[in-house]
Backbone as a printed PyTorch tensor [residue, N CA C, xyz], in Angstrom:
tensor([[[108.0510,  89.1320, 120.8080],
         [108.6700,  87.7950, 120.4130],
         [110.1170,  87.9370, 120.3890]],

        [[110.8250,  87.4480, 121.3440],
         [112.3230,  87.6160, 121.4490],
         [112.8130,  86.3700, 120.5590]],

        [[114.2640,  86.5510, 120.3110],
         [114.9180,  85.6300, 119.2680],
         [114.7000,  84.1770, 119.6520]],

        [[114.8120,  83.8510, 121.0930],
         [114.9110,  82.4690, 121.4710],
         [113.4540,  81.8870, 121.1330]],

        [[112.2630,  82.6280, 121.2750],
         [110.9950,  82.2120, 121.0570],
         [110.7870,  82.1680, 119.5770]],

        [[111.2510,  82.9830, 118.8750],
         [111.3660,  83.1140, 117.2420],
         [111.9540,  81.7510, 116.8820]],

        [[113.0350,  81.2940, 117.2240],
         [113.5820,  80.1490, 116.9190],
         [112.7600,  78.8980, 117.2810]],

        [[112.1250,  78.9400, 118.1980],
         [111.1200,  77.8280, 118.5580],
         [110.0510,  77.7330, 117.6010]],

        [[109.5710,  78.9280, 117.1530],
         [108.4580,  78.8670, 116.2880],
         [108.9730,  78.4770, 114.8400]],

        [[110.2830,  78.8960, 114.5790],
         [110.7880,  78.6600, 113.1940],
         [110.7350,  77.0070, 112.9300]],

        [[111.0210,  76.2630, 114.1620],
         [111.2180,  74.9480, 114.0790],
         [109.9470,  74.2490, 113.6790]],

        [[108.7760,  74.9160, 113.7230],
         [107.3970,  74.3610, 113.5560],
         [106.9900,  74.6690, 112.1550]],

        [[107.9450,  75.4150, 111.4300],
         [107.6940,  75.6190, 109.9120],
         [108.2430,  74.6310, 109.0850]],

        [[107.4580,  73.8800, 108.4240],
         [107.9570,  72.7170, 107.6090],
         [108.2260,  73.1630, 106.1930]],

        [[108.4280,  72.1810, 105.3640],
         [108.7420,  72.5840, 103.9840],
         [107.5860,  72.7870, 103.0140]],

        [[106.2790,  72.6870, 103.6210],
         [105.0840,  72.7900, 102.9580],
         [104.8110,  74.1940, 102.4760]],

        [[104.0550,  74.5510, 101.6460],
         [103.6350,  75.8020, 101.2920],
         [103.4850,  76.8210, 102.3110]],

        [[102.5690,  76.3210, 103.2490],
         [102.1450,  77.1390, 104.4670],
         [103.3840,  77.2730, 105.3500]],

        [[104.1620,  76.1630, 105.5120],
         [105.3550,  76.2150, 106.3670],
         [106.3120,  77.3580, 105.9740]],

        [[106.6720,  77.2880, 104.5830],
         [107.6610,  78.3070, 104.1850],
         [107.1140,  79.7600, 104.1100]],

        [[105.7790,  79.8720, 103.9550],
         [105.0980,  81.1530, 104.1870],
         [105.2070,  81.7030, 105.4390]],

        [[104.9570,  80.8540, 106.6140],
         [104.9680,  81.1630, 107.8470],
         [106.3790,  81.5810, 108.2360]],

        [[107.3220,  80.8230, 107.7010],
         [108.7420,  81.1850, 108.0450],
         [109.0210,  82.5510, 107.6260]],

        [[108.5540,  82.8510, 106.4970],
         [108.9730,  84.3270, 105.9050],
         [108.0840,  85.3620, 106.8100]],

        [[106.9700,  85.0470, 107.2750],
         [106.2030,  85.8630, 108.0360],
         [107.0380,  86.1230, 109.3750]],

        [[107.4590,  85.1500, 110.0610],
         [108.3050,  85.1640, 111.1640],
         [109.5330,  86.0390, 110.9850]],

        [[110.2190,  85.6960, 110.0150],
         [111.6410,  86.4530, 109.7780],
         [111.3610,  87.9140, 109.2770]],

        [[110.2460,  88.2210, 108.4850],
         [110.1200,  89.6560, 108.1330],
         [109.5730,  90.3390, 109.2350]],

        [[108.6360,  89.7710, 109.9600],
         [108.1240,  90.5500, 111.1960],
         [109.2360,  90.7970, 112.1950]],

        [[110.0530,  89.8850, 112.5350],
         [111.1630,  90.1980, 113.4920],
         [112.1670,  91.2000, 113.0520]],

        [[112.6050,  90.9690, 111.9160],
         [113.6760,  91.7970, 111.2850],
         [113.2700,  93.2480, 110.9870]],

        [[112.0480,  93.3810, 110.5730],
         [111.5600,  94.7170, 110.0360],
         [110.9070,  95.4370, 111.2840]],

        [[110.3370,  94.6510, 112.1200],
         [109.5530,  95.2630, 113.2350],
         [108.4430,  96.2920, 112.7940]],

        [[107.7580,  95.9810, 111.6710],
         [106.6910,  96.5530, 111.2890],
         [105.3850,  96.2160, 111.8100]],

        [[104.4900,  97.1110, 111.5130],
         [102.9880,  96.7410, 111.9670],
         [102.5030,  95.6860, 110.9030]],

        [[101.4480,  94.9180, 111.3910],
         [100.9160,  93.9290, 110.8070],
         [100.4850,  94.2180, 109.2480]],

        [[ 99.8700,  95.4830, 109.0530],
         [ 99.4350,  95.8130, 107.8090],
         [100.7540,  96.1660, 106.9250]],

        [[101.7120,  96.5820, 107.4030],
         [102.9300,  96.8140, 106.6420],
         [103.7170,  95.6170, 106.3670]],

        [[103.6750,  94.5510, 107.2420],
         [104.2890,  93.2690, 106.9910],
         [103.6910,  92.6410, 105.7680]],

        [[102.3950,  92.7180, 105.6490],
         [101.6280,  92.1610, 104.6350],
         [101.6470,  92.9230, 103.2100]],

        [[102.1980,  94.0360, 103.2670],
         [102.2930,  95.0670, 102.2000],
         [103.5100,  94.7950, 101.3620]],

        [[104.5650,  94.2000, 101.9080],
         [105.7260,  94.0120, 101.2130],
         [105.5940,  93.0590, 100.1120]],

        [[106.2770,  93.4900,  98.9210],
         [106.0700,  92.7210,  97.6030],
         [107.4300,  92.0830,  97.2000]],

        [[107.5160,  91.2450,  96.4310],
         [108.6840,  90.5210,  95.9010],
         [109.6020,  91.5180,  95.3030]],

        [[109.1410,  92.4930,  94.6420],
         [110.0370,  93.4940,  94.0050],
         [110.5400,  94.5240,  94.9030]],

        [[110.0010,  94.4590,  96.1180],
         [110.5350,  95.3850,  97.2040],
         [111.9410,  94.9080,  97.8240]],

        [[112.3030,  93.7440,  97.4330],
         [113.7370,  93.2940,  97.8350],
         [114.7940,  94.0730,  96.9500]],

        [[115.6290,  94.8430,  97.6560],
         [116.6180,  95.5850,  96.9360],
         [118.0290,  95.1210,  97.4460]],

        [[118.9390,  95.4630,  96.6700],
         [120.3340,  95.0970,  96.9280],
         [121.0720,  96.5080,  97.2930]],

        [[121.7380,  96.6730,  98.3770],
         [122.2080,  97.9210,  98.7750],
         [123.7510,  98.0180,  98.2770]],

        [[124.2340,  99.2260,  98.1800],
         [125.6190,  99.4320,  97.7550],
         [126.6790,  98.5220,  98.3540]],

        [[126.4790,  98.2920,  99.6340],
         [127.4120,  97.4190, 100.4730],
         [127.3080,  95.8410, 100.1960]],

        [[126.3500,  95.6370,  99.2430],
         [126.1920,  94.2380,  98.8220],
         [125.1230,  93.4800,  99.7240]],

        [[124.6020,  94.0500, 100.7870],
         [123.5900,  93.3860, 101.5120],
         [122.2190,  93.8420, 101.0110]],

        [[121.1580,  93.5290, 101.7560],
         [119.7540,  93.6330, 101.1950],
         [118.9600,  94.4990, 102.0240]],

        [[117.8440,  95.0340, 101.5750],
         [116.8010,  95.7900, 102.1510],
         [115.4810,  95.4250, 101.4970]],

        [[114.3830,  95.7720, 102.3900],
         [113.0790,  95.6130, 101.7710],
         [112.5890,  97.2420, 101.8820]],

        [[112.0250,  97.4450, 100.7000],
         [111.4640,  98.8330, 100.4690],
         [110.1510,  98.9990, 101.0240]],

        [[109.7520,  99.7400, 102.0930],
         [108.5860,  99.9050, 102.6260],
         [107.9190, 101.1780, 101.8470]],

        [[107.0470, 100.9630, 101.0240],
         [106.5760, 102.0700, 100.1720],
         [105.7030, 103.1830, 100.8340]],

        [[105.0070, 102.6540, 101.9570],
         [104.1300, 103.5240, 102.4580],
         [103.8840, 102.9890, 104.0620]],

        [[103.7230, 103.9250, 104.9350],
         [103.3990, 103.3430, 106.3290],
         [102.5520, 104.4670, 107.0260]],

        [[102.1410, 104.1130, 108.1430],
         [101.2900, 105.1200, 109.0560],
         [101.9210, 106.5180, 108.9800]],

        [[103.2750, 106.4780, 109.2090],
         [103.7900, 107.7580, 109.3960],
         [104.5180, 108.3110, 108.1230]],

        [[104.0820, 107.6090, 107.0360],
         [104.5860, 108.0350, 105.7250],
         [103.4270, 107.9420, 104.5630]],

        [[102.4450, 108.8230, 104.9130],
         [101.2470, 108.6480, 104.0520],
         [101.4860, 109.4100, 102.6640]],

        [[102.5520, 110.0610, 102.5230],
         [102.8440, 110.5000, 101.1820],
         [103.6290, 109.4380, 100.2530]],

        [[104.0380, 108.4450, 100.8820],
         [104.6130, 107.3680, 100.1580],
         [106.0390, 107.6780,  99.6520]],

        [[106.8440, 108.2690, 100.4430],
         [108.1960, 108.6040, 100.3080],
         [109.1820, 107.2640, 100.3250]],

        [[108.6630, 106.3400, 101.0360],
         [109.3400, 105.1010, 101.1100],
         [110.4110, 105.0300, 101.9730]],

        [[111.0260, 104.0120, 102.4220],
         [112.0090, 103.7360, 103.4520],
         [112.6130, 102.3770, 103.1160]],

        [[113.9340, 102.2870, 102.9410],
         [114.6620, 100.9770, 102.8610],
         [114.9510, 100.4770, 104.2390]],

        [[114.5080,  99.2400, 104.5080],
         [114.6260,  98.5790, 105.8610],
         [115.7460,  97.5060, 105.6230]],

        [[116.9430,  97.5430, 106.2330],
         [117.9980,  96.4500, 106.0710],
         [117.4920,  95.3440, 106.5790]],

        [[117.7880,  94.1400, 105.7940],
         [117.4820,  92.8270, 106.3120],
         [118.6350,  91.8920, 106.3320]],

        [[118.6320,  90.7240, 106.8650],
         [119.6420,  89.7950, 106.7560],
         [119.7860,  89.1910, 105.4850]],

        [[120.9770,  88.7950, 105.2910],
         [121.3280,  88.0280, 103.8490],
         [120.3810,  86.6970, 103.9710]],

        [[120.3170,  86.2120, 104.9800],
         [119.4040,  84.9780, 105.2150],
         [118.1080,  85.2110, 104.8080]],

        [[117.5590,  86.2320, 105.2440],
         [116.0900,  86.5360, 104.8920],
         [115.9970,  86.8100, 103.4820]],

        [[117.0090,  87.5060, 102.8190],
         [116.9310,  87.8510, 101.4780],
         [116.9540,  86.5380, 100.6080]],

        [[117.8850,  85.6330, 101.2240],
         [117.9080,  84.2650, 100.3290],
         [116.4420,  83.6070, 100.4740]],

        [[115.9040,  83.5790, 101.6360],
         [114.6020,  82.8950, 101.7160],
         [113.5720,  83.5570, 100.7750]],

        [[113.5720,  84.9050, 100.6500],
         [112.5730,  85.5020,  99.8260],
         [112.7900,  85.2600,  98.3220]],

        [[114.1280,  85.0640,  97.9630],
         [114.4060,  84.6780,  96.5870],
         [114.0540,  83.2670,  96.4060]],

        [[114.1150,  82.3580,  97.2800],
         [113.8320,  80.9460,  97.0300],
         [112.1360,  80.8870,  97.1190]],

        [[111.5930,  81.6750,  97.8530],
         [110.1600,  81.6540,  97.8070],
         [109.5160,  82.1700,  96.3780]],

        [[110.3130,  83.1000,  96.0270],
         [109.9110,  83.6350,  94.6100],
         [109.9780,  82.6540,  93.5060]],

        [[111.0570,  81.7780,  93.6100],
         [111.1490,  80.7130,  92.6190],
         [110.2110,  79.6450,  92.7640]],

        [[109.9620,  79.3050,  94.0570],
         [108.9310,  78.2890,  94.3680],
         [107.5560,  78.6370,  93.8460]],

        [[107.1160,  79.8020,  94.0470],
         [105.7140,  80.2580,  93.6140],
         [105.6230,  80.5970,  92.2600]],

        [[106.8980,  80.7550,  91.5980],
         [106.8880,  81.0680,  90.1880],
         [106.4050,  82.5890,  89.9510]],

        [[106.7010,  83.4200,  90.7030],
         [106.3680,  84.8270,  90.5120],
         [107.5110,  85.7480,  90.5090]],

        [[107.4190,  86.8750,  89.8840],
         [108.5120,  87.8440,  89.6710],
         [108.1150,  89.0470,  90.5380]],

        [[106.7530,  89.2540,  90.7820],
         [106.1700,  90.4750,  91.5830],
         [105.0750,  90.0500,  92.3520]],

        [[104.4680,  90.9850,  93.0040],
         [103.2630,  90.5470,  93.8880],
         [103.6760,  90.5110,  95.3200]],

        [[102.6730,  90.4270,  96.0480],
         [102.8700,  90.3350,  97.6510],
         [103.7400,  89.0970,  97.9860]],

        [[104.6850,  89.2600,  98.9110],
         [105.4350,  88.1360,  99.4890],
         [104.5950,  87.1270, 100.1480]],

        [[103.9130,  87.6360, 101.1530],
         [102.9520,  86.8750, 102.1050],
         [101.4960,  86.8540, 101.4750]],

        [[101.0920,  85.7250, 101.1400],
         [ 99.8140,  85.4560, 100.6120],
         [ 98.9780,  84.4520, 101.4480]],

        [[ 97.6760,  84.5630, 101.2120],
         [ 96.8690,  83.4910, 101.8050],
         [ 96.9050,  82.1820, 101.0880]],

        [[ 96.6520,  81.0850, 101.6950],
         [ 96.8710,  79.7140, 101.1370],
         [ 95.4710,  78.9790, 101.3410]],

        [[ 95.1370,  78.3900, 100.1360],
         [ 93.7640,  77.7850, 100.0700],
         [ 93.7460,  76.4970, 100.9120]],

        [[ 92.6270,  76.0080, 101.1770],
         [ 92.5850,  74.7580, 102.1950],
         [ 93.3110,  73.6710, 101.6820]],

        [[ 93.6360,  73.4800, 100.3380],
         [ 94.2840,  72.4000,  99.8170],
         [ 95.8360,  72.3830, 100.1490]],

        [[ 96.3120,  73.5270, 100.6760],
         [ 97.7220,  73.8950, 100.9760],
         [ 98.5640,  73.7770,  99.8510]],

        [[ 98.0390,  73.7990,  98.6730],
         [ 98.7730,  73.8130,  97.5020],
         [ 98.5790,  75.0080,  96.6590]],

        [[ 97.5780,  75.8340,  96.8390],
         [ 97.1700,  76.9050,  95.8740],
         [ 97.3200,  78.3360,  96.7340]],

        [[ 98.0380,  79.1780,  96.1550],
         [ 98.1460,  80.4690,  96.7960],
         [ 96.9540,  81.3700,  96.4940]],

        [[ 96.5360,  82.2000,  97.4830],
         [ 95.4070,  83.0650,  97.3150],
         [ 95.8990,  84.4880,  97.1680]],

        [[ 95.2590,  85.4370,  97.6350],
         [ 95.5500,  86.8920,  97.4990],
         [ 96.4290,  87.2460,  98.5700]],

        [[ 96.7170,  88.5510,  98.7490],
         [ 97.6340,  89.1160,  99.8630],
         [ 97.1340,  88.6690, 101.2080]],

        [[ 97.9910,  88.3280, 102.1110],
         [ 97.6690,  87.7710, 103.3780],
         [ 96.9640,  88.9390, 104.1650]],

        [[ 95.9150,  88.6000, 104.6800],
         [ 95.2060,  89.6110, 105.4970],
         [ 95.8580,  89.8190, 106.7740]],

        [[ 96.1120,  91.0390, 107.2180],
         [ 96.8630,  91.3490, 108.3580],
         [ 96.2410,  90.7280, 109.6760]],

        [[ 94.9420,  90.6290, 109.6350],
         [ 94.1960,  90.0100, 110.7910],
         [ 94.6920,  88.5510, 110.8730]],

        [[ 95.1280,  87.8420, 109.7270],
         [ 95.5500,  86.4630, 109.7820],
         [ 96.7640,  86.2500, 110.5640]],

        [[ 97.6110,  87.2860, 110.7610],
         [ 98.8630,  87.1660, 111.3300],
         [ 98.7490,  86.6780, 112.9290]],

        [[ 97.8450,  87.2600, 113.5080],
         [ 97.6510,  86.6980, 114.9700],
         [ 97.2590,  85.2960, 115.0140]],

        [[ 96.2250,  84.8910, 114.0800],
         [ 95.9800,  83.5410, 114.1090],
         [ 97.1320,  82.6620, 113.8460]],

        [[ 97.8760,  82.9670, 112.9020],
         [ 98.9660,  82.0940, 112.5080],
         [100.0380,  82.1140, 113.6430]],

        [[100.3120,  83.2530, 114.2930],
         [101.1720,  83.2300, 115.3630],
         [100.7540,  82.3790, 116.5480]],

        [[ 99.5430,  82.5180, 116.9180],
         [ 98.9570,  81.5700, 118.1240],
         [ 99.0010,  80.2120, 117.7870]],

        [[ 98.8600,  79.8090, 116.4800],
         [ 98.8980,  78.4270, 116.0420],
         [100.2540,  77.8140, 116.1230]],

        [[101.1080,  78.6230, 115.8230],
         [102.6830,  78.1780, 115.8560],
         [102.9970,  78.3390, 117.3630]],

        [[102.5460,  79.0890, 118.1370],
         [102.7510,  79.1930, 119.6370],
         [102.3560,  77.9080, 120.2360]],

        [[101.0800,  77.4840, 119.8760],
         [100.5560,  76.2780, 120.5430],
         [101.2700,  75.1410, 120.0250]],

        [[101.6450,  74.9720, 118.8740],
         [102.3930,  73.8630, 118.3400],
         [103.8700,  73.7870, 118.9540]],

        [[104.3280,  74.8620, 119.3140],
         [105.7470,  74.9610, 120.0450],
         [105.5000,  74.7780, 121.5310]],

        [[104.2660,  74.4680, 122.0210],
         [103.8860,  74.1620, 123.3510],
         [104.4170,  75.3660, 124.2240]],

        [[104.0120,  76.5510, 123.8270],
         [104.2810,  77.7230, 124.6550],
         [102.9910,  78.4090, 125.0820]],

        [[102.0840,  77.4870, 125.5270],
         [100.8550,  78.2010, 126.0240],
         [101.0510,  78.9510, 127.2830]],

        [[102.2170,  78.8770, 127.8100],
         [102.5410,  79.4520, 129.0780],
         [102.5840,  81.0660, 128.8870]],

        [[102.7990,  81.4890, 127.5970],
         [102.9940,  82.8680, 127.2000],
         [101.5330,  83.3760, 126.9020]],

        [[101.4230,  84.8960, 127.0460],
         [100.3370,  85.4490, 126.5240],
         [100.2960,  85.0820, 125.0400]],

        [[ 99.0900,  85.1110, 124.5460],
         [ 98.9050,  84.9300, 122.9300],
         [ 99.7350,  86.0140, 122.1920]],

        [[100.3930,  85.4930, 121.2300],
         [101.2480,  86.3360, 120.3060],
         [100.3290,  87.2070, 119.4870]],

        [[100.7820,  88.3800, 118.9260],
         [100.2640,  89.1440, 118.0220],
         [101.2620,  89.9060, 117.0880]],

        [[100.6880,  90.7020, 116.1440],
         [101.6460,  91.4290, 115.3300],
         [102.5290,  92.3150, 116.0970]],

        [[102.0470,  92.8010, 117.2130],
         [102.8000,  93.6570, 118.0470],
         [103.9870,  92.9150, 118.6550]],

        [[104.0370,  91.6200, 118.8160],
         [105.1240,  90.8630, 119.4990],
         [106.3730,  91.0280, 118.7530]],

        [[106.4170,  91.1650, 117.4550],
         [107.5300,  91.1760, 116.7940],
         [108.3510,  92.4080, 117.1830]],

        [[107.6530,  93.5100, 117.0920],
         [108.3480,  94.7660, 117.5220],
         [108.8450,  94.9450, 118.9580]],

        [[107.9940,  94.3110, 119.7960],
         [108.4520,  94.4660, 121.2140],
         [109.4890,  93.4150, 121.5160]],

        [[109.4990,  92.3200, 120.9490],
         [110.5050,  91.3220, 121.1670],
         [111.8890,  91.7470, 120.7440]],

        [[111.9550,  92.2110, 119.4900],
         [113.2700,  92.6600, 119.0020],
         [113.7830,  93.8490, 119.8860]],

        [[112.9840,  94.7110, 120.2210],
         [113.2970,  95.8240, 121.1390],
         [113.9740,  95.3000, 122.4790]],

        [[113.2770,  94.2240, 122.9570],
         [113.8080,  93.6860, 124.3090],
         [115.0430,  92.9800, 124.0750]],

        [[115.2000,  92.3230, 122.9070],
         [116.6360,  91.7380, 122.6740],
         [117.6660,  92.6030, 122.6060]],

        [[117.4750,  93.8770, 122.0300],
         [118.4340,  94.9330, 122.0320],
         [118.7160,  95.3830, 123.4130]],

        [[117.7910,  95.5060, 124.2260],
         [117.8760,  95.9750, 125.7050],
         [118.6930,  94.8520, 126.3800]],

        [[118.3960,  93.6320, 126.2460],
         [119.2240,  92.6640, 126.8360],
         [120.5960,  92.5340, 126.5190]],

        [[120.8960,  92.9730, 125.2160],
         [122.2070,  93.0080, 124.6440],
         [123.0140,  94.2020, 125.1180]],

        [[122.4450,  94.9930, 125.8780],
         [123.1080,  96.0570, 126.4800],
         [123.0960,  97.2980, 125.5540]],

        [[122.0980,  97.3160, 124.5890],
         [122.0440,  98.5600, 123.5260],
         [121.3670,  99.5490, 124.4700]],

        [[121.8750, 100.8950, 124.5380],
         [121.4160, 101.8820, 125.1730],
         [119.9390, 102.2680, 124.6810]],

        [[119.1340, 102.7380, 125.6350],
         [117.8230, 103.1280, 125.1830],
         [117.7500, 104.1100, 124.0570]],

        [[118.7400, 105.0610, 124.0250],
         [118.6350, 106.1380, 123.0380],
         [118.8230, 105.3780, 121.7680]],

        [[119.7120, 104.4960, 121.6180],
         [119.8200, 103.6260, 120.3300],
         [118.7920, 102.7410, 119.9520]],

        [[118.0540, 102.0700, 120.9240],
         [117.0130, 101.4240, 120.6360],
         [115.9490, 102.2510, 120.1330]],

        [[115.7510, 103.6100, 120.5430],
         [114.7650, 104.5250, 120.0650],
         [115.0670, 104.8650, 118.6500]],

        [[116.4010, 105.0500, 118.4360],
         [116.9000, 105.4140, 117.0880],
         [116.7290, 104.3450, 116.1300]],

        [[117.0440, 103.1380, 116.3750],
         [116.9470, 101.9810, 115.5860],
         [115.4120, 101.6350, 115.3770]],

        [[114.6360, 101.7800, 116.3670],
         [113.2720, 101.2730, 116.3220],
         [112.2190, 102.4220, 115.8850]],

        [[112.8540, 103.6560, 115.6440],
         [112.0050, 104.8190, 115.2850],
         [111.0700, 105.2850, 116.2180]],

        [[111.1950, 104.7960, 117.5210],
         [110.3180, 105.4810, 118.5120],
         [110.6620, 106.9120, 118.8250]],

        [[109.6570, 107.9280, 118.8730],
         [109.9770, 109.2870, 119.0750],
         [109.9650, 109.6380, 120.5340]],

        [[109.3340, 108.9900, 121.4020],
         [109.1330, 109.2050, 122.7250],
         [109.7840, 108.0900, 123.6580]],

        [[110.6170, 108.5380, 124.5740],
         [111.1510, 107.5440, 125.5290],
         [110.0950, 106.8480, 126.2940]],

        [[109.1350, 107.5200, 126.7260],
         [107.9660, 106.8010, 127.4340],
         [107.3540, 105.8250, 126.7330]],

        [[107.1400, 105.8650, 125.3950],
         [106.5470, 104.9100, 124.5760],
         [107.4490, 103.6650, 124.4290]],

        [[108.8200, 103.8130, 124.3430],
         [109.7490, 102.7610, 124.2970],
         [109.6940, 102.0290, 125.4920]],

        [[109.7380, 102.6680, 126.6800],
         [109.7900, 102.0090, 128.0450],
         [108.4690, 101.2370, 128.1480]],

        [[107.2610, 101.7150, 127.6050],
         [106.0590, 101.0900, 127.9100],
         [106.1260,  99.7350, 127.1640]],

        [[106.5460,  99.7500, 125.8750],
         [106.7450,  98.6440, 125.1040],
         [107.5550,  97.6410, 125.7890]],

        [[108.7400,  97.9440, 126.3030],
         [109.5120,  97.0720, 126.8970],
         [109.0100,  96.4960, 128.1930]],

        [[108.3980,  97.3610, 129.0230],
         [107.8860,  96.9320, 130.2400],
         [106.7470,  96.0800, 130.1800]],

        [[106.1020,  95.9700, 129.0980],
         [104.9400,  95.0320, 128.7570],
         [105.4790,  93.6740, 128.7760]],

        [[106.6650,  93.4750, 128.2680],
         [107.2800,  92.1390, 128.3690],
         [107.8780,  91.8580, 129.5400]],

        [[108.6240,  92.6470, 130.2570],
         [109.2570,  92.4830, 131.5550],
         [108.1450,  92.0160, 132.5620]],

        [[106.8950,  92.6830, 132.5620],
         [105.8950,  92.2880, 133.4050],
         [105.0190,  91.2170, 132.9880]],

        [[105.3500,  90.6190, 131.8620],
         [104.4870,  89.5390, 131.2110],
         [103.1680,  90.0070, 131.0030]],

        [[102.9300,  91.1200, 130.6740],
         [101.5680,  91.5820, 130.1370],
         [101.3110,  91.2410, 128.6410]],

        [[100.1960,  90.9120, 128.4240],
         [ 99.7800,  90.7140, 127.0390],
         [ 99.8190,  91.9200, 126.2680]],

        [[100.7650,  92.0470, 125.2710],
         [100.9620,  93.3040, 124.5450],
         [ 99.7450,  93.6410, 123.6520]],

        [[ 99.0280,  92.6050, 123.3250],
         [ 97.8320,  93.0140, 122.5060],
         [ 96.7390,  93.7400, 123.2850]],

        [[ 96.8560,  93.7260, 124.5760],
         [ 95.8700,  94.5160, 125.3950],
         [ 96.3630,  96.0060, 125.8160]],

        [[ 97.5190,  96.2030, 125.2540],
         [ 98.0630,  97.4890, 125.7020],
         [ 97.5440,  98.5270, 124.7830]],

        [[ 97.1370,  99.6920, 125.2660],
         [ 96.7680, 100.8260, 124.3870],
         [ 98.0040, 101.8610, 124.3720]],

        [[ 98.8180, 101.7320, 123.4710],
         [ 99.9080, 102.6070, 123.3570],
         [100.1000, 103.0780, 121.9210]],

        [[100.9390, 104.2420, 121.9510],
         [101.1450, 105.0140, 120.6610],
         [101.8460, 104.1400, 119.5420]],

        [[101.3520, 104.0470, 118.3310],
         [102.0410, 103.3160, 117.3950],
         [103.3340, 104.1050, 117.0390]],

        [[104.2560, 103.3160, 116.6080],
         [105.6940, 103.8270, 116.2420],
         [106.2120, 103.4100, 114.8880]],

        [[107.2640, 103.6210, 114.5100],
         [107.7310, 103.2040, 113.1220],
         [109.2770, 102.7850, 113.3280]],

        [[109.4830, 101.4850, 113.7910],
         [110.7790, 101.0430, 114.1210],
         [111.3130, 100.4590, 112.7940]],

        [[112.7810, 100.5370, 112.7560],
         [113.5020, 100.0640, 111.6080],
         [114.7240,  99.4540, 112.2830]],

        [[114.9400,  98.2200, 112.3260],
         [116.1890,  97.5640, 112.9090],
         [116.8030,  96.5320, 112.1320]],

        [[118.0810,  96.6720, 111.9260],
         [118.7650,  95.6300, 111.1400],
         [119.0940,  94.4530, 112.0780]],

        [[118.4990,  93.3230, 111.9840],
         [118.6970,  92.0560, 112.7610],
         [119.0680,  90.9990, 111.8500]],

        [[120.0590,  90.1130, 112.2260],
         [120.4560,  88.9550, 111.5110],
         [119.8080,  87.9110, 112.4120]],

        [[118.8640,  87.0860, 112.0900],
         [118.4180,  85.9550, 112.7290],
         [119.3010,  84.7240, 112.4960]],

        [[119.4170,  83.9260, 113.4640],
         [120.0650,  82.5820, 113.2950],
         [119.3340,  81.6580, 112.4890]],

        [[119.8690,  80.5280, 112.1580],
         [119.2480,  79.3870, 111.3640],
         [119.6790,  79.5900, 109.9820]]])
């Protein structure tokens, strides 16, 4: 999911509870480039202020950090503001940022199931009239952000460093899947641990 597509999907997120939740999903997914399970694991108390006055999300555990050493992932000031507003709206000081929403669209449920990310993304994709693209999935965040870096002229080595990819071949396969318009969800490729500081527009 590249930035231009992200912006199209953001326009389909209204001011309803589900709309604001979905906006956070889009922004967190794109900026952190984490796996679906990790995106859903972020909590309100994971929002941290860095020494430089900017913000980060604390990823307490990941597939490549089973000991739980944690990692601070820089995020945009805009996303930090959106998380703070969400915190006030739902009247919570802690707990998962992304949560399920009951059918009445007024009541929050438990932590968002990672499997729900694909459903939400495809729904937004259809509402944005982008059926011309392969179905979006949790992998789309990671690949789209990497492709944006490539198109901006960022060297592959820096993309690997920013994205946490350990193998050049893995990085190239992620990027090639977009260039060739292949459905990322159908690719069987090695999981990675990317961390990229992105400031989304809007």
